[in-house]
KOLNUKOL-969452 format. One record per residue (C-alpha): x, y, z; residue in one letter. Coordinates in steps of 0.05 Angstrom, whole numbers, padded with zeros to 5 digits, always signed. Each point is the difference from the previous one (the first is absolute). Example, Ala and Ser with C-alpha at 12.3 -4.5 7.8 and 13.67 -1.06 7.14 Angstrom:
2
+00246-00090+00156A+00027+00069-00013S
//
This chain:
641
+00334+00513+01034M+00019+00055+00047S+00019+00075-00031P+00071-00016+00016D+00003-00063-00037D-00035+00034-00059E+00051+00055+00001R+00056-00055-00003E-00026-00034-00067Q+00037+00021-00064P-00038+00043-00048R+00018+00015-00071V-00035+00060-00037A+00010+00032-00068I+00046+00054+00029G+00047-00059+00022T+00000-00025-00075V+00025+00069-00022H+00051-00001+00055A+00028-00067-00005V-00003-00022-00074V+00043+00057-00030P+00056-00014+00046T-00001-00070-00022R-00016+00005-00074W+00067-00022-00026L+00001-00066+00041R-00074-00016-00017I+00012+00009-00076L+00065-00037+00000L-00032-00060+00038V-00062+00000-00044T+00044+00002-00060V+00042-00059+00020L-00067-00040+00019A-00025+00017-00072I+00068-00021-00033V+00002-00065+00044A-00071-00017-00023T+00016+00013-00071A+00059-00046+00005A-00042-00057+00032V-00051+00008-00052L+00052-00007-00056A+00009-00073+00022F-00077-00013+00006V-00026-00043-00061P-00042+00041-00050R-00076-00024-00018T-00030+00023-00062Y-00074-00003-00008E-00043-00013-00070S-00072-00007-00010T-00040-00028-00059A-00074+00015+00000R-00057-00049-00034L-00066+00018-00015M-00062-00049+00011L-00058+00016-00047E-00065+00014+00036A-00045-00059-00009G-00062+00032+00038S-00021+00064+00035D-00003-00037+00064D+00057+00027+00045E+00000-00061+00046A+00008-00048-00064A+00055+00046-00027T+00036+00003+00068S-00001-00072+00000A+00026-00017-00068R+00055+00051+00016V+00017-00036+00066E-00001-00066-00043S+00049+00029-00044Q+00045+00023+00058V+00002-00074+00026E+00020-00026-00067L+00055+00051-00007L+00032-00025+00070T-00012-00078-00017S+00059-00042+00002R-00010-00024-00076D+00005+00065-00025L+00062+00020+00045L+00032-00067-00023L-00011+00021-00071R+00029+00069+00011V+00067-00035+00034V+00006-00044-00060D-00010+00057-00051L+00047+00054+00038Q+00049-00060+00021N-00004+00026+00073L+00035-00066+00022R+00065+00032-00020S-00011+00068+00033V+00033-00002+00068P-00051+00053+00032E-00056-00052-00016F+00036-00066+00010A+00029+00011+00063S-00030-00010+00067V+00000+00063+00043G+00025+00001+00073F-00052-00011+00056S+00020+00007+00071P-00057-00045+00024L+00024-00051-00057S+00068+00003+00029A-00022-00010+00065L-00040-00062-00015M+00058-00031-00034R+00044+00012+00060L-00050-00038+00043I-00005-00059-00051G-00070+00020-00024Q+00017+00036-00067G-00042-00017-00062A+00015-00048-00054A+00039+00035-00061T-00049+00025-00046R-00007-00010-00071N+00031+00052-00046L-00066+00014-00035D-00035+00012+00064D+00054+00052+00023V-00004+00036-00068V-00070+00002+00005I-00004+00024+00076A+00052+00054-00018N-00040+00020-00061L-00066+00002+00039A+00033+00041+00055D+00028+00052-00047R-00069+00002-00042M-00059+00036+00020S-00071-00007-00040V-00057+00047+00022G-00063+00036-00030R+00015+00075-00012E-00059+00031+00041R-00066-00013-00025E+00016-00013-00078S+00010-00065-00034S+00075+00014-00006V+00042-00051+00030V+00077+00021+00016S+00057-00047+00000V+00056+00031+00040T+00075-00034+00004V+00054+00016+00043H+00071-00018-00021A+00073+00020+00009G+00005+00016-00077D-00048+00050-00032A+00001-00038-00065E-00016-00066+00034L-00060+00029+00045A-00031+00027-00069A+00013-00063-00035S-00030-00047+00051I-00062+00050+00010A-00015-00005-00077N+00013-00073-00005A-00052-00013+00059V-00046+00046-00035A+00008-00036-00071R-00004-00067+00026A-00066+00008+00037H-00031+00030-00061V+00028-00056-00043E-00024-00050+00050G-00069+00030+00008W-00009+00004-00079A+00022-00076-00003A-00051-00022+00053R-00057+00036-00039Q+00020-00026-00064A+00006-00072+00026S-00071+00003+00033E-00033+00029-00067Q+00039-00056-00042A-00025-00054+00045G-00074+00023-00011A+00012+00004-00072T+00031-00066-00005T-00059-00032+00040R-00053+00034-00047L+00037-00021-00062N+00002-00071+00018Q-00077+00003+00012E-00010+00032-00074I+00042-00052-00030E-00040-00054+00030S-00065+00030-00018L+00022+00011-00074R+00017-00074-00004A-00073-00016+00024R-00028+00052-00048V+00036-00030-00061S-00025-00071+00024A-00072+00027-00002A+00006+00033-00065D+00029-00062-00029A-00053-00045+00025A-00053+00047-00032V+00037-00003-00071A+00009-00071+00006S-00073-00012+00015Y-00022+00042-00061K+00049-00037-00045L-00021-00067+00015E-00071+00015+00002N+00005+00037-00068G-00024+00067+00029L+00053+00046-00019A-00018+00070+00014D-00077-00008-00022T-00046+00005+00058P-00036-00065+00021V-00073-00005-00013A-00044-00032+00048L-00063-00041-00012P-00060+00036-00017P-00045-00036+00051T-00021+00039+00062D+00012-00060+00042A+00066-00010-00027L+00018+00074+00005S-00019-00003+00077G+00036-00059+00019A+00063+00024-00034A-00004+00062+00034A-00008-00031+00068Q+00059-00050-00020I+00042+00056-00019A-00015+00040+00065E+00016-00059+00040A+00061-00013-00034Q+00019+00075+00008Q-00008-00009+00075R+00036-00062+00002K+00060+00026-00042A+00002+00066+00040S-00003-00033+00065A+00051-00054-00022S+00044+00054-00027S-00005+00044+00060R+00012-00059+00047A+00058-00022-00042E+00033+00071-00001V-00013+00000+00076I+00033-00068+00011R+00058+00018-00047G+00018+00060+00039L-00008-00035+00063L+00044-00052-00023A+00060+00048-00022S-00013+00045+00059G-00009+00058-00044K-00041+00062+00014P-00074-00007-00006L-00022+00073-00010D-00014-00004-00070G-00057-00055+00006V-00066+00035-00005P-00031-00055+00048D+00053+00017+00049I-00012+00074+00000R-00073-00008+00005E+00007-00036+00064S-00013+00042+00061A+00042-00041+00048M+00060-00002-00047I-00009+00072-00014G+00008+00011+00073V+00061-00044+00004L+00033+00031-00060L-00005+00068+00030Q+00023-00025+00065S+00060-00031-00037K+00011+00063-00039A+00007+00040+00061S+00049-00049+00034L+00040+00000-00065E+00002+00073-00002A+00029+00000+00070E+00045-00056-00008L+00031+00043-00060T+00001+00058+00046Q+00035-00037+00059K+00051-00031-00049H+00029+00070-00013T+00017+00006+00079T+00006-00072+00023L+00041-00056-00012L-00032-00068-00032P+00003-00037+00067N-00028+00051+00041H-00061-00024+00042P-00047+00051-00028T+00020-00024-00075I-00013-00071+00019K-00066+00016+00034A-00025+00037-00063L+00022-00055-00048K-00036-00052+00040S-00063+00037+00003Q+00007+00012-00075I+00009-00076-00005N-00060-00015+00041Q-00040+00045-00043L+00025-00035-00062N-00020-00066+00027G-00071+00029+00018S-00004+00030-00073I+00023-00065-00024S-00057-00037+00041E-00054+00048-00020E+00023-00008-00077A-00001-00072+00007A-00073+00001+00020R-00014+00047-00054I+00027-00053-00048A-00038-00057+00033E-00065+00044-00010S+00020+00009-00069L+00015-00070-00013E-00065-00017+00033A-00034+00054-00046E+00033-00032-00057A-00023-00072+00018T-00071+00028+00008V+00008+00027-00070A+00025-00063-00029A-00057-00040+00031D-00050+00049-00027R+00037-00004-00068E-00005-00070-00002Q-00073-00002+00013R-00014+00052-00054L+00042-00039-00048R-00040-00065+00015Q-00060+00043-00015Q+00025+00034-00060A+00019-00062-00028A-00071-00033+00005S-00029+00067-00033D+00049+00002-00058K-00006-00069-00025A-00008+00036-00071T+00051+00054+00016G+00074-00008-00011D+00061+00025+00046G-00002+00067-00023T-00027+00025+00065A+00052-00039+00040Q+00051+00030-00046T-00023+00066+00019A+00000-00009+00072V+00069-00031+00000N+00028+00055-00039L-00032+00054+00043E+00031-00036+00062S+00068-00001-00027L-00006+00073-00024E-00026+00023+00072R+00060-00035+00032E+00045+00039-00044A-00031+00063+00013R+00002-00009+00076T+00074-00019-00006Q+00015+00058-00047R-00035+00053+00048D+00041-00025+00058L+00061+00010-00041L-00020+00068-00016D-00009+00022+00069S+00071-00026+00019Y+00029+00041-00059L-00031+00058+00022A+00027-00011+00072K+00070-00015-00029Y-00004+00067-00046A-00015+00039+00059D+00058-00025+00045L+00046+00011-00061S-00020+00071-00006A+00010+00006+00073A+00072-00027-00006N+00016+00045-00057D-00025+00062+00035A+00035-00015+00063G+00066-00017-00037S+00021+00069-00005G-00030+00018+00068R+00033-00016+00066Q-00033+00004+00068D+00065+00027+00031I+00060+00036-00035R+00062+00038+00017V-00013+00077+00000I+00066+00024+00032S+00071-00036-00011D+00045+00006+00055A+00061+00044-00009T+00069-00003+00031P-00002+00049+00062A+00052+00053-00004L+00004+00010+00076E+00005-00054+00056P-00067-00008+00037S+00042-00015+00062S+00036+00025+00041P-00027+00071-00008K+00068+00033+00012Y-00026+00075+00006L-00055-00025+00047L+00046-00036+00045I+00057+00050+00004M-00054+00056+00013G-00027-00042+00055A+00072-00016+00034V+00016+00071-00009G-00061+00030+00033F+00000-00054+00056G+00074+00019+00017V-00014+00071-00002L-00059-00002+00042A+00037-00046+00052L+00059+00050+00004Q-00048+00059+00012V-00034-00040+00052A+00061-00016+00034A+00025+00071-00004A-00069+00024+00032L-00004-00055+00053L+00073+00015+00020G-00013+00074+00007R-00066-00010+00037A+00030-00049+00049A+00064+00042+00010A-00028+00034+00064P-00012-00065+00033L+00072-00019-00005R+00016+00057+00043R+00013-00008+00078D-00069+00009+00028S+00026+00002+00065D+00047+00058-00018H-00061+00038-00035D-00044-00010+00062Q+00055+00029+00045Q+00011+00056-00049E-00073+00023+00002L-00019-00015+00067A+00057+00051+00022A-00038+00056-00038F-00065-00012+00038V+00015+00056+00050A+00063+00028-00028E+00034+00000-00071P+00056-00053-00010E+00071+00013-00028V+00043-00049-00035T+00038-00047+00045G+00004-00074+00013E+00011-00032+00072G-00006+00065+00034D-00061+00019+00049D-00051+00036-00032T-00004+00058+00048D+00075+00007-00010D-00007+00004-00073L-00059+00052+00005L+00041+00044+00046E+00061-00006-00047R-00039+00017-00060A-00030+00060+00035I+00065+00026+00019G+00027-00006-00067Q-00059+00034-00028A+00008+00062+00053I+00080-00002-00014S-00013+00002-00075S-00050+00057+00005A+00041+00041-00046G+00012-00053-00054T-00014+00034-00066P-00047-00032-00059R+00059-00029-00035S+00018-00043+00058S-00070-00031-00003I+00007-00013-00078E+00063-00031+00013S-00029-00052+00048A-00055-00020-00052L+00042-00045-00046P+00009-00048+00064D-00073+00005+00004L-00016-00019-00070F+00042-00062+00004R-00042-00020+00065A-00063+00005-00040L+00016-00049-00053D-00029-00055+00043D-00054+00042+00036Q-00042+00041-00049G-00030+00041+00062I+00033+00057+00039V-00029+00019+00070L+00027+00072+00012L+00008+00021+00077V+00020+00072+00017S+00037+00022+00054V-00009+00079+00012G-00032+00039-00060E-00027-00034-00065G+00040+00041-00049E+00048-00063-00003G-00057-00046-00014V-00023+00040-00059V+00071+00001-00031Q+00005-00072+00006V-00073-00011-00034V+00027+00046-00056E+00059-00033-00014R-00031-00071+00003L-00052+00023-00049L+00049+00034-00050E+00044-00060-00002D-00055-00044-00002A-00038+00037-00060L+00070+00006-00031M+00008-00077-00004A-00075-00008-00026Q-00022-00026+00062F-00070+00006+00030S-00004+00032+00067A-00056+00013+00055V+00003+00048+00057I-00042-00013+00065I-00010+00059+00044D-00009-00028+00072A+00023+00056+00039A-00017+00073-00024S-00072-00004+00033G-00020+00052-00054I-00071-00017-00026T-00015-00002-00070S-00062+00005-00044D+00010-00072-00031V-00001-00067+00038A+00069-00022+00030G+00029-00042+00053L-00044+00025+00054T-00063-00014-00037D+00031-00073-00014L+00014-00014+00068A-00068+00021+00026A-00032-00042-00055G-00035+00055-00036V+00033-00015-00070C+00032-00057-00033D+00070-00014-00018Y-00004+00027-00071G-00034+00067+00020A+00057+00015+00046A+00055+00002-00052V-00001+00059-00042Q+00044-00005-00063P+00042+00060-00023I+00029-00026-00067D+00016-00069-00032D+00051-00018+00051N-00015+00042+00059L-00057-00002+00051A-00011+00025+00073E-00042-00018+00062V-00019+00063+00031R-00020+00007+00072W-00072-00001-00009G-00065+00035+00018R-00008-00033+00069V+00044+00045+00047P+00031-00058+00041T+00030-00065-00015L-00027-00065+00026D+00063-00032+00025R-00039-00065+00015R-00015-00014-00071S+00038-00046-00042T-00022+00026-00067R+00059+00048-00008P+00044-00058+00009L-00035-00038-00051T-00003+00054-00052M+00077+00007+00009A+00008-00069-00017E-00042+00003-00058A+00029+00063-00028L+00069-00037+00009A-00022-00054-00057D-00022+00057-00045L+00058+00050+00006Y+00068-00005+00001H+00009+00049+00056L-00043+00016+00060V+00018+00058+00043V-00036+00008+00071V+00010+00063+00039D-00014-00023+00075T+00013+00065+00031G+00039+00023+00057R+00028-00054+00046A-00041-00005+00063G-00069-00020+00024M-00029+00040-00059T+00035-00041-00051S-00037-00045-00046S+00051-00048-00008L-00033-00058+00045P-00058-00001-00052L+00053-00029-00052F+00031-00052+00048A+00014-00063-00036G+00012+00027-00069L+00063-00023-00034P+00026+00071-00009A+00064+00043+00008A-00005+00048+00066V+00036+00062-00009V+00013+00052+00053L+00004+00069-00024V+00036+00056+00043A+00010+00069-00021N+00001+00071+00026G-00003+00068-00026D+00054+00030-00046A+00011+00059+00046D
//
């Protein structure tokens, strides 16, 4: 970009702001107020939205942050589930609330309906649930175990009521699920206990009946005194014990397998290493299934896969238990065979004996069976007591609870009246100021550039006088003639012409003074200009481009010679007045464009820029400022004498 193009670009400075804004403050204020009032009128028709929040806290189950985060996220998903939202819709009767029961306008849906691609009519429940989900947000508060439920609605009471209903429905549903799971486990264990009680009662009844039939009552049975009989009886008893124990354990396992009940309480099952591994795997899968049930629906592929794996493990456990039962039955068979052989041997040994030994053996067998069943019953009763104690302890404690109920909001969450009106007011104010500044900066470009170039070019050799359509030389001769003829014009005549000059400066801001004759008239014009400018609280700067008197500070000649920058050449006098002196360099470099650039820059910073270009002629510095959007004033005067 050439220097001439750069000079033609509009510029806005702080000085321009001080000059333009005060003159237009009434219009700017009026338009801003009208814009704010119009915004307030529009906002009055915008529906208000109120926001209410209820908070729930999940009890920490472990110190593991990852596990806690997973549990909180699971609760968040449950709070947004369809089942819970449908329950809230029923509790709050949202189907009768137009805000939730109506389908909102969608430009895309309308367009699709126009082209025949509209979706089928939605169910009312789907519409209400979708609107409720759109107006509800659920999230974890920072890194805590607190979950917030926020609801937006057109009515403050309704928003608070829905938020509280969602929170309480979730707490109640979660407690009901936990109670159902614990009740199911208790029921299954109770059924096992009832079955064992029946078997224990039968075993005790068999012992009592045997004693009654043999007339034993509660008297201990005495064995035959012979060593052979004693040894045979002991062996028979041992064989019977093994047979009874093996048969009983096999029967218990067979019975549990037939009824499909848990095998955990059978000692032979617990002692099996293979079943122990299978039970551990099953427990892990059941724990994972329980956890997944809190976040996934029953038909989810993950739930189905876990159930399938558990069923496979149950089958493997049943097969292994069946093998254990078979081994116990085989052991019972071996024991029975041994018993039979011992009995045959004892029969031949106790020819003189009676049936006391057999009675004792049978009684011991029955009592041992009764003890076995009673021990198994005691173990199940202990488990039932532990589970009941856990249920009683958990009945008063909940994993999740409401810690903060939602309350109706006093102020709407949207629209933000003060924020919106403030933004509109600031925007309108900024746009008006920017438009005024751009208009002021672009004003010089709207002037007739051809006329300015002719006006300034005429002063390259000689000063110009005002006139349009006449030859420049004729105008110059006419101006000089008028100056000579008015050599005796008093000071009052010069001052009387200044009002016209001030009116001509309204669109300029820069005055180029050219003198004809002595320089006293220039001094008078400068004094009057500065006096009126300062009286009007305008800022002004004087540029000495004609005196030739060197100064002890940097000035115009130093700037033109390039020995100082622009800021160093300007010397402030007070807050609203500054000057640019001749400078320390004796001569002015007339080829430099820096004086012109400085004058343009000062015009952006000061209301009035006065440049004394000296006496008209070859020595005038007027050509240095050719191209400035300035008012050129020819000053002619003579001695008062």
